[in-house]
N, C-alpha and C positions, 0 to 999 in steps of 0.2 A: 504494499500500500504505499503512494506517494503523499507525505504530510509536506511538500515543500511549501513554502508561503503561510504554514500554519505555524501556530504559537502553543507550545505544550507548558503547562504549569504544575509542577510537581511537588509537594510535599514529602518529607521523607527520603530526600533526592541523595543523600550523601552517602547512602549503603543500602545493600538487601535489594528488595523489590523496588524501590523507588528509584536507586542506582540503575537498577537493569531496564526498568522504562524509560527513563532519561537517555541512555544510550541508544536504547531499541529506536527510539523515536527521532533521535538525532541521526542515526544511519539513514532514516527514511525521509530525511530533507528537513525536520522540523527545527525550528529555533526551539529554545529550552529555557525556562524558569524554575529556577531549582531553591526549594527552602529546606533548611536543616537546622538543628539546634547547635551542630556543630561545623564550625568554620573550616576546620582544617578538611574535613571529609566532603566539604561543597566544592571547595578550590579543586581538589584532587579530580572531582567529578568533572567539573566546568572545564578543566583543561582537557581532559580528553574530548569534550564536547568542541572545542575551538579547535582540536585537532583534525575534526571531523568537517571543519569548514563552516560550523553553524555558530549562530549568534547564541550568547547565553546570559543570562540574570542569574547571578549566585549571592544570596542573600540569608545571611543566619536570621532564623524565624522561630520563635515559639507561638504554634498555632494556638495554645490556650490564652495567649494575648492579643486582642483583637486589634488594638492599635498597631501591633507590628504585623499582624495579618494584611490591614490596609494599608500600610507602608510598603510592604513587599509587593500587593498587587497594583497599586499606584506605580512603583518600579519599575513592574513588568510591561505595562501600557506603555509607560513613556519610553522605555527602551526599545519595545519590539512590537509596540501599535496596538497591539489586540490579544485576546484568551480565546482560542479554540476549543482546547481541552484542558480539564481538569484530571490529574491524577492524585486523588486523596490517599499517600502510602504511609503518612507518620502514624506510628501506633507504639504502645508501651504493652509488655505482657509481664504479668506479677503472677505465677501458678503457686499456688501452696494450697495443702488443705483447708477446705470451708472453715472450720473451727479456729484456725491461724489467720485468717484473713482479716485484716483492719479495715476500718471504715477510711484511713487516708489511703491504702491501698486502692479501695473500690473509687474513692474519689479521683486518684490519680488517672485510673484508665477510663473512667467515664471522661474525664475532661480531654485526655489526648485523643483517645480513640474514638468518642461521640460528639461532644462540642467542638472539638477542632475540624471536624468534618463540616459541621453545622457552620462553625464560623467562617473556614476558608470558602465554603460554597456559596454561602449568601454574598459575600463580599465579591468573589469572582464572577457569580453569575450577574450581579447588575452591569458589570462590564460587558458581559458576553451577551446579553439582551440588546445593549446597544449596536451590536455587530451582526444580529441576525440568530445568535445562541451559539450552540456548540454541544461540546458532550461531557458528563462528568463521570469519572471512573471511581467507584469506590469498591474497597477490598476487604469486606467483613471476613474473608475466608469462611472454611468447614463450621467453624466454631459460632459465626453467625447465623447457622441455621442447626446445628447440632449441639448436645452438651459431650463434656468431658470431664472426667476426675480432675479435682485440683485447679480448676478453670473457672469457677462461680463467677469471679468477678468479672476476669477476662470476658467470658460469654455473656454476660450481661451488656458489656460496654459492645460487642459486635453484634449481638441480636438488634441492640439500639440503631445502628449502623444499617442494618438492613431494613428497620422500619421505617428510620429516619428516609432513606433514600427513595423509598416505595412512595411516601408522602410528599417529599420533595417534586418528583417526577410529575405529580397530580398538577401541583402549585404552579410548577413553571413550563408545563407543556406550551403555552401558549405563548412564553418567550421564545421558543425553538430549542429549548435546553434539553436534552435526551440523557438519560442516566444508564449506566451499565453496573450491575453487583456480580463480582467475582467472588465464589464460593467455593474456590478450589482447596484441596486438602493442604497436609503439612509441606512447608517450602524450606529448604536447607538453606539459613540466611543467619547472619548476626543475630538475629532475634533469638537465637537458641544457646549462643555463646555463655551466657549468665541465668540459664536456667538449670535448677538442680533435678528435675524431673529426668528420668532416663527415659530417653526417645531413641528412634531407630533412624537417625538422620541418613543413612545411606540408603534408606528407603523413600524418603522425600524427595518432592519434584526439586530439579534445580532451579537456583533463583533464574539464571538466564534462559 
């Protein structure tokens, strides 16, 4: 698929699924706007995108802070002209037995995984509507539709993304904005690097 002339905005773009998406879109001609909380990760991916001859905006952004999201979207439009695709790939996971899960754990996952998707989509959609719409891709994964042991809080945040996405699709349909939900299974990414639970990473999908 040719994305020449298109701008793709990606959160969580410094590593894992977000990084793979950024490079994939760039290889198919897109200019890319990257957000992540880690500047070093962002710059490494941005350098790879520039080497492909594509334009890139890379801005450290906490998607739970609306003012930072507004600044990131504004910088994207100023530098790249428009937003055609949004990929909400930022996320965190805290996996532990339910009786050990804290309210702070739950709040953190809901803030990043669900509220972050809400904020980024709301701010970006306002710009997308000005140019005829576009596509928003959200990634709840399989735990946005099925449960797993030691993942009560994570599942809650990802089920929220599924419901939120379906509702946003109804509200924004007339603005020309379409939504895609990706419910794929486990992906072997840096997400699992600090997870104590034993998992079979060799049987997971490749992040590429």
